[in-house]
C-alpha positions in Angstrom: 105.0 83.2 70.9 106.6 85.1 73.9 110.4 84.6 74.3 110.9 82.5 77.4 111.9 85.0 80.8 114.0 84.5 83.4 113.0 86.5 86.7 116.8 86.4 87.6 117.3 89.1 84.7 114.6 91.7 85.9 116.7 93.1 88.6 120.4 92.3 88.2 121.4 94.7 90.8 119.5 96.0 93.5 116.6 98.2 92.6 116.7 101.8 93.3 113.7 104.3 93.5 111.0 106.3 95.3 107.9 105.0 97.1 104.9 107.2 97.8 104.1 105.6 101.1 106.4 107.1 103.6 105.0 110.6 102.9 101.5 110.0 101.1 100.5 107.0 102.9 97.1 106.0 101.3 96.5 109.6 99.5 98.9 110.1 96.8 97.5 111.8 93.3 98.6 111.6 89.9 100.1 115.3 90.2 102.2 114.4 93.2 103.6 111.2 91.4 104.6 113.4 88.7 106.2 116.2 90.4 108.2 113.6 92.2 109.2 111.9 89.1 110.4 115.0 87.9 112.8 115.6 90.5 114.1 112.2 90.2 114.5 112.4 86.4 116.2 115.9 86.8 118.6 115.2 89.9 118.9 111.8 90.9 118.5 109.4 87.7 122.2 109.8 86.9 123.0 108.2 90.2 120.8 105.1 89.4 117.7 106.1 90.9 115.0 105.0 88.5 112.0 103.3 89.9 108.5 105.5 90.8 106.3 103.3 92.8 102.7 104.4 93.8 102.1 103.0 97.1 99.0 101.6 98.6 95.1 102.1 98.0 95.5 104.0 94.5 92.3 102.1 93.6 90.3 103.8 96.6 88.5 107.0 95.7 88.1 108.1 99.6 91.3 107.0 100.9 92.5 109.1 103.6 89.0 110.8 104.2 88.6 109.1 107.7 92.1 109.3 108.8 91.0 109.8 112.5 89.1 106.8 112.3 90.8 104.4 109.8 94.1 104.1 107.8 92.3 101.7 105.4 88.6 102.4 105.3 86.5 99.2 105.6 84.3 98.4 102.5 85.6 101.7 100.9 84.7 103.3 97.7 86.7 101.2 95.3 87.3 101.6 91.5 86.9 98.0 89.7 86.4 96.8 86.0 84.1 93.7 85.2 86.7 91.1 85.1 87.1 91.9 89.2 90.4 93.8 88.7 91.0 97.1 90.6 91.5 100.2 88.7 93.0 103.7 89.8 90.6 105.9 91.4 89.8 108.7 88.4 89.5 111.3 91.2 92.9 110.9 92.3 94.5 110.1 88.9 92.3 111.7 86.2 94.3 110.1 83.3 93.0 106.7 84.2 89.3 107.9 83.2 87.5 106.0 80.4 89.5 102.6 81.2 93.0 103.6 80.4 94.3 102.5 83.8 97.8 103.5 84.5 99.2 103.5 81.1 98.9 107.2 80.8 101.0 107.5 83.9 103.4 105.0 82.8 103.7 106.6 79.6 104.9 110.1 81.5 107.1 108.1 83.6 108.8 106.2 80.9 109.2 109.5 78.8 111.6 110.9 81.8 113.8 107.6 81.3 112.5 106.3 84.7 110.7 102.7 85.3 107.1 102.7 86.9 105.7 100.3 89.8 102.6 99.9 92.0 101.9 98.4 95.1 99.1 95.8 95.3 97.5 93.8 97.7 97.7 90.0 97.8 94.1 88.4 96.9 90.9 89.4 95.1 88.9 92.1 96.2 86.1 91.3 98.5 83.7 93.7 96.9 84.1 91.3 93.5 83.5 88.2 95.5 80.2 89.9 97.0 78.9 90.9 93.7 79.9 87.5 92.0 82.0 89.6 89.2 83.1 87.7 86.4 87.2 86.4 86.1 88.6 87.0 82.5 89.1 84.1 80.4 86.9 81.7 82.4 83.2 80.9 83.6 84.1 81.1 87.0 83.0 84.1 89.4 85.1 85.7 92.0 83.3 84.3 94.7 84.3 80.8 93.5 88.0 81.6 93.8 88.2 84.0 96.6 89.1 82.2 100.2 87.4 83.9 103.0 89.6 82.2 105.4 92.3 83.9 104.1 92.4 87.7 104.9 94.9 90.5 105.9 94.9 91.5 109.6 95.4 95.2 108.9 93.7 96.0 105.2 90.1 95.2 104.8 90.1 95.2 100.6 91.1 91.5 99.9 90.5 87.8 100.2 92.9 85.3 99.4 93.0 83.3 96.0 92.3 79.9 95.9 95.2 77.5 94.2 93.3 76.6 91.2 93.4 76.8 87.6 90.8 79.6 87.8 92.7 81.4 90.6 95.7 81.4 88.3 93.7 82.7 85.8 92.6 85.5 87.7 96.3 86.5 88.5 97.3 85.9 84.8 94.4 88.5 84.2 95.6 91.0 86.5 99.2 90.7 85.4 98.7 91.0 81.8 96.7 94.1 82.5 99.6 95.6 84.7 101.9 94.6 81.7 99.7 96.2 79.1 99.7 99.2 81.4 103.7 99.2 81.3 104.0 98.5 84.8 108.0 97.7 85.6 107.8 97.0 89.1 105.2 95.2 91.8 105.1 95.6 95.3 102.7 92.8 96.7 101.8 93.1 100.4 100.2 90.8 102.8 102.5 87.7 101.1 106.0 87.8 102.5 104.9 87.3 106.0 101.4 87.1 108.3 101.1 87.3 111.9 97.7 85.9 111.4 98.7 82.7 109.7 102.3 81.8 111.1 101.9 78.1 109.7 101.9 76.8 106.3 98.0 77.7 106.5 99.1 81.1 104.8 97.9 81.2 101.2 100.5 83.9 100.5 102.9 81.0 99.9 101.0 79.6 97.1 100.2 83.3 95.8 103.4 84.0 95.5 104.0 81.1 92.8 100.8 82.3 91.2 102.2 85.8 90.7 105.7 84.7 89.7 103.9 82.2 87.0 101.6 85.0 85.8 104.5 87.4 85.4 106.5 84.9 83.5 103.2 84.4 81.0 102.9 88.2 80.6 106.1 88.7 78.7 107.3 91.8 80.5 110.3 92.0 82.8 108.4 92.9 86.1 110.2 93.2 89.4 108.3 91.3 92.0 108.8 92.7 95.7 107.1 90.9 98.6 106.2 92.8 101.7 105.8 93.1 104.8 108.4 91.0 106.8 110.1 89.7 108.6 110.6 87.0 105.9 111.2 83.4 107.2 114.8 82.5 106.8 113.7 78.8 106.5 112.0 79.8 103.3 114.9 81.6 101.4 115.0 79.3 98.7 111.1 80.0 97.9 111.3 83.8 97.6 114.5 83.5 95.7 113.0 81.2 93.3 109.6 83.4 92.7 110.6 86.9 93.5 113.4 89.6 93.2 112.9 91.4 96.4 111.4 90.4 100.0 111.4 92.3 103.2 113.5 91.3 106.0 111.7 93.6 108.7 108.1 95.0 109.5 107.6 98.4 108.3 111.1 100.3 108.9 110.9 104.0 110.4 113.2 106.7 111.5 114.2 105.0 115.0 117.5 104.0 115.9 116.4 100.7 117.6 114.9 99.5 114.6 118.1 100.4 112.8 120.3 98.7 115.4 118.3 95.5 115.0 119.0 95.5 111.0 122.5 94.6 111.7 121.1 91.2 113.2 118.6 91.0 110.1 121.2 91.6 107.6 123.6 88.8 109.3 120.8 86.3 109.1 120.3 87.1 105.4 123.8 88.0 103.9 124.0 84.7 102.2 121.0 84.9 100.2 121.9 88.1 98.1 122.5 87.2 94.6 121.7 88.5 91.0 117.7 89.0 90.6 117.4 87.9 94.5 117.5 90.6 97.1 116.4 90.4 101.0 115.1 94.0 101.5 115.7 96.3 104.5 112.5 98.3 103.4 112.2 101.9 102.8 114.9 104.8 103.6 112.8 106.9 105.8 114.9 110.3 104.8 114.0 114.0 104.2 110.4 115.1 104.7 108.2 112.2 105.8 104.5 111.7 106.8 102.5 114.5 105.2 99.6 112.0 104.3 99.2 110.5 107.7 97.2 113.1 109.1 99.4 114.5 111.7 101.7 116.9 109.8 104.8 116.4 108.2 108.3 115.9 109.9 112.0 115.7 109.5 113.7 112.3 109.5 114.5 111.9 112.9 117.8 109.9 112.7 120.8 112.1 113.4 122.9 112.7 110.6 125.4 110.0 111.9 122.5 107.4 112.1 121.4 108.1 108.3 124.6 107.6 107.4 125.1 104.4 109.2 121.8 103.3 107.4 123.0 103.9 104.0 126.3 102.3 104.7 124.6 98.9 105.9 122.1 98.9 103.4 124.6 99.4 100.4 127.3 96.9 102.3 124.4 94.4 102.5 123.2 95.5 98.9 119.4 95.9 100.0 117.3 97.4 97.3 117.3 101.5 98.0 113.9 103.1 97.9 113.3 106.4 99.2 110.5 107.6 101.2 111.4 111.4 101.3 109.1 114.0 99.3 111.4 114.5 96.7 110.0 118.1 96.1 111.3 119.1 99.2 114.6 117.6 99.4 117.2 119.4 101.1 120.6 119.6 100.3 122.1 117.4 102.9 119.8 114.3 102.2 120.7 114.9 98.7 124.4 114.5 99.1 123.9 111.3 101.1 121.7 109.6 98.4 123.9 111.1 95.6 127.5 109.4 97.1 128.9 107.6 93.9 131.4 105.8 96.1 128.6 104.3 98.1 126.4 103.4 95.5 128.5 101.6 93.6 128.5 98.9 96.1 125.1 98.1 94.3 126.9 97.2 91.0 127.6 94.0 89.2 129.8 91.8 91.0 129.9 93.1 94.8 129.1 91.1 97.6 129.0 92.2 101.3 129.7 90.2 104.4 129.4 91.1 108.1 132.9 90.4 109.7 132.1 91.1 113.5 129.0 92.2 115.5 128.6 92.7 119.0 126.4 95.0 120.9 128.7 97.9 120.6 130.3 97.5 117.3 129.8 95.9 113.8 132.2 95.4 110.8 131.1 94.9 107.3 133.1 94.3 104.1 132.2 94.8 100.5 134.4 93.4 97.9 133.6 93.2 93.9 134.8 90.3 92.5 135.2 92.0 89.0 137.0 95.0 89.9 138.4 93.7 93.0 137.7 96.8 94.9 137.3 96.5 98.5 135.2 98.8 101.1 135.2 98.2 105.0 132.8 99.9 107.3 133.2 100.2 111.4 129.8 100.9 112.7 129.6 102.3 116.5 126.4 100.7 117.9 126.9 102.0 121.3 125.4 105.0 123.0 128.9 106.7 123.4 131.8 108.0 121.2 134.2 105.2 120.6 137.8 104.4 119.1 137.1 101.4 117.0 140.0 99.3 115.6 140.1 96.4 113.1 142.8 94.2 111.7 143.4 93.9 108.1 145.8 91.8 106.3 148.0 94.4 104.8 148.9 98.2 105.3 146.8 100.4 102.9 145.6 103.8 102.4 142.0 104.4 103.5 139.6 106.6 101.7 136.8 107.8 103.8 133.5 107.9 101.3 131.6 110.2 103.5 134.1 112.8 104.4 136.6 112.5 101.6 139.7 112.1 104.0 142.3 109.8 103.4 144.6 107.9 106.1 146.6 105.1 106.7 146.9 101.8 108.5 149.1 101.2 110.9 150.6 97.8 111.5 147.4 96.4 109.4 145.0 98.2 111.5 142.3 100.7 111.0 142.0 103.0 114.1 138.9 105.3 113.7 137.4 107.7 116.1 133.6 106.9 115.3 130.4 109.1 117.1 127.7 107.2 119.0 125.7 105.3 116.5 127.6 106.3 113.6 130.0 104.7 110.8 133.7 105.1 109.3 133.3 103.9 105.6 136.5 103.3 103.9 137.6 102.3 100.6 140.6 100.2 100.7 143.6 101.6 98.4 146.9 100.2 97.6 
């Protein structure tokens, strides 16, 4: 008998890792996953980075082959088993051949001391419904549980799953297969928000619950991440009850206006951050990006100051951290940003972030650890000009700048800091 599980134990602190999407889009291969995992194990694991996540369409044999026309090829060449469950493309993931699935790759990731994750789309494959394929453990076929009125507006692969015992059996069989493979993390897409179905007709609400039930039945602690955003603040209770992470924004890229907007989103969600429940600011578009999108790779378009602002906000808020960079091309400056121990300790147990102030030109965040009593304060310059920012504390103290390593003192309990445009001064307060 499987022990009772509590999903809040699956991710006690915000998950940290790497996801293949920002560089490879739909085209990542087993060799590329292993190469990035090797770098993480060698250079980043000691700082808390541990998840390696294979993003979208790992089951598509012809992914990326018509990139000038489609990101997701309609009715593409997909791998599927006899029970309507998508399988890794053996062309791209050779170790999956012979029905092995992702287990050999997961075993390799685990051998490095890391954790393995995959991206999935909500629902059941359309090709399974059209072929009347079997559903494991039932006498029902895929067409009987597929909901053709519930689809994704941007990906053509899946139908929604009806909220029936047979529908639950399908999700149970899929999640059990993932557990048997050794999956530690699932990023489920087209489930957190849908621009096609803004009302309660969106079957993503019940499919989230079905996934949650299936994970608990499988008996393996699998972190569940929901995409895309923006998540619905009035549904905060449902996200936290059934998932570990949920996106509070649509896809986030290396653009200042998107970054500035995240201050408003974090303000909205700050009271819903707790153990096992982490509103997600989305991936960190750092380093080399975009090699699989068909237009050549590029370097992160955020300035160095904006990159520090992004990391300070994500960590103050305690968002999960998922790197988008191609790790085999990681430069020293980016490496120094993502291995800052003072910054990353904000993700530790007992920390909580609070926005103290925000207008169009400035924001102030505080993060306090209720166990260690350590306090960090960050002053963000949201304006397009260099500015001197001030913030009053309740006492005088020494300030340690976690980015520069410089020390200074408050005067009359006031922090006074020269902050570049779009930049941050991020301090640890010392007695």
